[in-house]
Backbone as CSV, one residue per row, in Angstrom:
resi,resn,N_x,N_y,N_z,CA_x,CA_y,CA_z,C_x,C_y,C_z
1,UNK,49.904,-20.736,160.691,51.095,-20.057,161.262,52.349,-20.498,160.538
2,UNK,53.156,-19.628,160.081,54.262,-20.047,159.394,55.420,-20.297,160.319
3,UNK,56.352,-21.207,160.074,57.329,-21.479,161.025,58.369,-20.364,161.081
4,UNK,58.504,-19.619,159.882,59.548,-18.539,159.767,58.899,-17.385,160.717
5,UNK,57.615,-17.101,160.676,57.030,-16.112,161.484,57.128,-16.490,163.015
6,UNK,56.941,-17.769,163.345,57.014,-18.099,164.689,58.545,-17.937,165.253
7,UNK,59.359,-18.209,164.452,60.831,-18.197,164.881,61.249,-16.682,165.048
8,UNK,60.775,-15.856,164.128,60.918,-14.358,164.097,60.448,-13.860,165.569
9,UNK,59.181,-14.271,165.725,58.603,-13.806,166.970,59.342,-14.243,168.177
10,UNK,59.596,-15.373,168.318,60.357,-15.968,169.459,61.711,-15.291,169.728
11,UNK,62.298,-15.172,168.574,63.698,-14.480,168.576,63.621,-13.075,168.964
12,UNK,62.668,-12.356,168.454,62.432,-10.930,168.907,62.147,-10.922,170.368
13,UNK,61.188,-11.947,170.867,60.863,-11.874,172.271,62.061,-12.053,173.093
14,UNK,62.911,-12.971,172.721,64.229,-13.163,173.630,65.024,-11.988,173.632
15,UNK,65.208,-11.374,172.353,66.119,-10.226,172.322,65.479,-9.047,173.109
16,UNK,64.247,-8.812,172.990,63.524,-7.727,173.779,63.544,-7.963,175.391
17,UNK,63.422,-9.215,175.751,63.368,-9.451,177.122,64.779,-9.320,177.744
18,UNK,65.869,-9.645,176.983,67.090,-9.592,177.290,67.729,-8.225,177.598
19,UNK,67.135,-7.145,176.835,67.718,-5.934,176.900,66.620,-4.827,177.478
20,UNK,65.485,-5.332,177.884,64.342,-4.405,178.232,64.770,-3.510,179.590
21,UNK,65.520,-4.088,180.488,65.713,-3.436,181.705,67.014,-2.588,181.726
22,UNK,67.760,-2.517,180.559,68.881,-1.684,180.404,68.584,-0.308,180.391
23,UNK,69.410,0.409,180.923,69.108,1.898,180.995,69.766,2.647,179.940
24,UNK,70.785,2.102,179.307,71.581,2.677,178.297,70.810,2.831,176.939
25,UNK,71.279,3.784,176.109,70.673,3.981,174.876,70.817,2.701,173.980
26,UNK,72.044,2.152,174.110,72.291,0.922,173.331,71.342,-0.366,173.706
27,UNK,71.078,-0.432,174.979,70.047,-1.477,175.461,68.732,-1.221,175.031
28,UNK,68.305,0.046,175.055,66.965,0.314,174.711,66.880,0.205,173.159
29,UNK,67.843,0.536,172.373,67.837,0.353,170.986,67.714,-1.219,170.608
30,UNK,68.489,-2.013,171.439,68.413,-3.425,171.158,67.042,-4.074,171.530
31,UNK,66.472,-3.455,172.630,65.019,-4.023,172.888,64.195,-3.604,171.866
32,UNK,64.226,-2.271,171.205,63.329,-1.930,170.174,63.578,-2.864,168.953
33,UNK,64.798,-3.305,168.699,65.111,-4.194,167.583,64.431,-5.435,167.817
34,UNK,64.522,-5.983,169.006,63.805,-7.233,169.327,62.275,-7.112,169.193
35,UNK,61.680,-5.818,169.628,60.296,-5.715,169.386,59.851,-5.597,167.771
36,UNK,60.818,-4.955,167.084,60.458,-4.878,165.601,60.450,-6.177,165.107
37,UNK,61.407,-7.041,165.447,61.507,-8.454,164.894,60.400,-9.312,165.293
38,UNK,59.897,-9.079,166.536,58.769,-9.883,167.104,57.535,-9.520,166.314
39,UNK,57.267,-8.085,165.944,56.141,-7.596,165.294,56.301,-8.159,163.890
40,UNK,57.361,-8.177,163.235,57.507,-8.668,161.954,57.024,-10.219,161.847
41,UNK,57.377,-10.935,162.690,56.859,-12.368,162.705,55.393,-12.292,163.094
42,UNK,54.880,-11.521,163.980,53.442,-11.600,164.143,52.571,-11.211,162.927
43,UNK,53.115,-10.176,162.209,52.493,-9.787,161.108,52.479,-10.849,160.025
44,UNK,53.483,-11.612,159.761,53.684,-12.567,158.994,52.704,-13.672,159.331
45,UNK,52.346,-14.023,160.521,51.316,-14.935,160.961,49.874,-14.571,161.077
46,UNK,49.709,-13.254,160.665,48.321,-12.570,160.628,47.924,-12.122,162.029
47,UNK,48.660,-11.893,162.919,48.420,-11.389,164.225,48.663,-9.881,164.320
48,UNK,48.086,-9.143,165.295,48.305,-7.746,165.291,49.664,-7.454,165.996
49,UNK,50.311,-6.526,165.627,51.713,-6.141,166.276,51.525,-5.661,167.537
50,UNK,52.587,-5.837,168.488,52.585,-5.305,169.771,52.784,-3.782,169.654
51,UNK,51.969,-2.981,170.424,52.083,-1.557,170.212,52.595,-0.804,171.480
52,UNK,52.914,-1.572,172.539,53.439,-0.975,173.779,55.060,-0.736,173.562
53,UNK,55.593,-0.011,174.300,57.092,0.172,174.187,57.803,-1.182,174.767
54,UNK,58.943,-1.501,174.192,59.702,-2.591,174.647,59.883,-2.750,176.251
55,UNK,59.613,-3.780,176.815,59.686,-4.112,178.219,58.405,-3.772,178.946
56,UNK,57.252,-3.056,178.354,56.204,-2.879,179.004,55.504,-4.263,179.673
57,UNK,55.145,-4.177,180.829,54.530,-5.487,181.419,53.063,-5.196,181.334
58,UNK,52.321,-6.351,181.094,50.860,-6.268,181.106,50.280,-6.877,182.308
């Protein structure tokens, strides 16, 4: 696992979690940006990207 990939995944997670409950279009956009960053880090580390919409609880 690369340090850069781990940092991107962690930063994307934080951004997604911070904006996931917002109802405005801007909040949803920021949550999606976080999800995209998180997936970019996951792909760099050879993991499968998350495919749920931002804020989906498992």
